[in-house]
C-alpha positions, 0 to 999 in steps of 0.5 A, a space after each residue: 499499500 506504500 506505507 512508510 513504516 515507523 518502528 518502536 525499537 525496545 530491548 526484550 526481556 526474559 520473558 515467561 508467558 502467563 495468563 490471567 484469570 481472563 486468559 490474557 497473555 502477559 509478559 513477566 520479567 521473572 528471574 531466578 532472584 525471585 524464587 525462595 531457597 527451596 525453589 517456590 515463589 515465596 518463602 512463607 510456606 503457610 500461603 497456598 499455591 494459588 495465593 503465590 500465583 497471584 502474587 506472582 502475576 500481580 508482581 511481575 506480570 505485564 500486558 503485551 506492548 500496546 500500539 504507540 501513538 504517532 503524529 505526522 507519519 507520512 503514508 500513501 492511501 489510493 496514490 496520495 501521499 499525506 500525513 497520518 496521526 493515530 496509532 501504529 503496532 510494533 511492527 510500524 503499521 497503522 492499526 486502530 483509530 486515525 486520521 490522515 490528510 493528503 499534503 497540498 490537497 483536500 483528500 482526507 480520512 478518518 477511521 479505522 486501521 488493521 495492520 496498515 489497511 483501512 478496515 472497519 468503519 471510515 469516511 474518505 473525503 475527496 477535494 471536490 466534496 465527493 466521498 464514501 462513508 461506511 464498512 471498509 475491508 482491506 482498503 476496499 469499500 466493503 458492507 454498507 455504506 453511503 457514496 457521493 460522487 460529484 462530477 468531474 470527481 477522481 474516484 481513486 478507488 474505481 474508475 467505474 464510479 465515474 459512470 454514476 454520478 449522484 448519491 448511492 447508498 447500499 451494499 458493497 462488495 470487494 469495492 463495488 456496488 453489489 447487493 440491494 442499493 439506491 442511486 440518486 442520479 445527477 439529473 434527478 432519476 432514481 434507481 432502487 434495486 439489485 446491483 452486481 459488480 456496479 451494474 444494475 442487475 436483477 430486480 430494480 425500479 428506475 423512476 425517471 425525472 420526466 415522469 416515467 418508470 421501469 419495474 422488472 428485470 436487469 442484466 448487465 445494467 440493461 433492461 433484460 427480461 420481463 418488466 413494465 415501462 410506464 411512459 411519461 406524461 400520458 400514462 401509457 405503458 408496455 408490459 412484457 419481455 425486454 432485450 438489450 433495453 428495448 421491447 423484444 419478444 412477447 408484450 403489450 402496449 396500452 394507452 392511457 384510456 386503456 385501449 390496446 395498441 399492440 399485443 403480440 411480438 416485438 422485434 427491437 422496439 417495433 410491434 411485429 406480426 407472425 404469418 405462415 409463408 411458403 418459402 422455397 417450397 416450404 411452409 415457414 413462420 415469418 415475423 414481419 414488422 408492422 410498418 405504420 408503427 414507429 419504433 421504440 428508442 428515439 426520443 426519451 433519455 435512459 442511459 446508456 440507451 435512449 427509448 420513447 413511446 411509439 408514435 400514435 
């Protein structure tokens, strides 16, 4: 990770490991001078062995060396060099609560470290106001957290995050959105549902600022599977099968007054029909577009592909 180790060197005594009643280990500076002439731990023979052991542990035991507080330790996080205030362990690795600030920049972190890595709870803030606040594991977002990504931000831990400007709150695995989460986009659109490796994947609902919505299946960030697409303004809808973000397969489209526009097969967003034709002497099923219908996918924004309702 590029951490600069700052070790604390102390002479190690000859020690014997003992345990307290709560099974915590201690280092005891024990020498032969502490024994009685008969090899016992005390000369007073009237004391029980338990009492002798109690005296020995109280007099000679010493807890393991605690982490050492440091100030101004040079430390590199996500490629940024900064100064760390907090604790380091006996190996010189940052360990425990601490704060870090980039030299000459606005990046800042406050939270927990374990053996030189960000682990536990913490908040990393960028100079433009972008941040991640939540659970970490081995320098990666992992668990539950909230992330704000401003336009133009250099989200150092994952360049794919730049595709999702706005605010995300939900689950992360290995640094990526994975599980259940809610994304508020910069343009006011909202997605809430399942994610896989930073992509909308599984069941979810997308609400457009324009007033339309989609609820159903996603695969690799696209509408794929079964779902219902409600058009903005007039309230008409398409319900059925999707592929690559547009109607493909069986589906029905109704207008606001509940009249059916097309109930049947759709090919690449175009209402189509199946007819029996004889081709080269053989009976075949042929799918033809209904030419008077305009295809989906021309006007309404839906990143990364546009969509629209058919023309009347």
